[in-house]
C-alpha positions in Angstrom: -4.4 -30.7 -158.6 -3.5 -34.1 -159.6 -1.6 -36.8 -157.7 1.5 -36.2 -159.9 1.5 -32.5 -159.1 1.2 -33.0 -155.5 4.1 -35.5 -155.5 6.2 -33.2 -157.7 5.7 -30.2 -155.4 6.4 -32.2 -152.3 9.7 -33.5 -153.8 10.5 -30.0 -155.0 10.0 -28.6 -151.4 12.1 -31.5 -150.0 14.9 -31.1 -152.5 15.2 -27.3 -152.0 15.2 -27.6 -148.2 17.8 -30.3 -148.4 20.0 -28.0 -150.5 19.5 -25.1 -148.1 20.6 -27.3 -145.2 23.5 -28.8 -147.1 24.8 -25.4 -148.1 23.9 -23.1 -145.2 22.7 -25.2 -142.2 24.9 -28.1 -141.7 25.9 -27.2 -138.1 22.2 -26.8 -137.1 21.3 -30.1 -138.8 24.1 -32.0 -137.0 23.1 -30.4 -133.7 19.4 -31.0 -133.8 19.3 -34.4 -135.6 22.3 -36.2 -134.2 21.2 -39.8 -134.7 19.6 -39.0 -138.0 22.6 -37.2 -139.3 24.8 -40.2 -138.7 22.8 -42.3 -141.0 21.9 -39.5 -143.6 24.8 -37.0 -143.7 24.3 -33.9 -145.8 26.4 -33.8 -148.8 26.1 -30.7 -151.0 26.9 -32.7 -154.2 24.2 -35.3 -153.6 21.6 -32.7 -152.7 22.4 -30.7 -155.8 22.0 -33.9 -157.9 18.7 -34.5 -156.2 17.4 -31.0 -157.0 18.5 -31.4 -160.7 16.8 -34.8 -160.8 13.5 -33.4 -159.4 13.6 -30.5 -161.8 14.2 -32.8 -164.7 11.3 -35.0 -163.8 9.1 -31.9 -163.4 10.1 -30.6 -166.8 9.4 -34.1 -168.4 6.0 -34.2 -166.7 5.3 -30.6 -167.8 6.2 -31.5 -171.5 3.9 -34.5 -171.4 1.1 -32.4 -170.2 0.8 -34.1 -166.8 2.0 -31.1 -164.8 0.7 -27.5 -164.9 2.9 -25.0 -163.2 1.1 -23.6 -160.1 -2.4 -23.9 -161.7 
């Protein structure tokens, strides 16, 4: 695995988990991360934009041959 693949998969995991919290776990997030949630509130629109951006960067890296999917 190259450095680019590791960074992409870490960003992918982060963006998917942010979307899950934004759409289904806001109450848990605000309860367990009170101070952090004041500075970084979850907004479903921004997290969806983040996921699309990460997928787009992954697709571009794949097309340039810098990323191999799970291999």
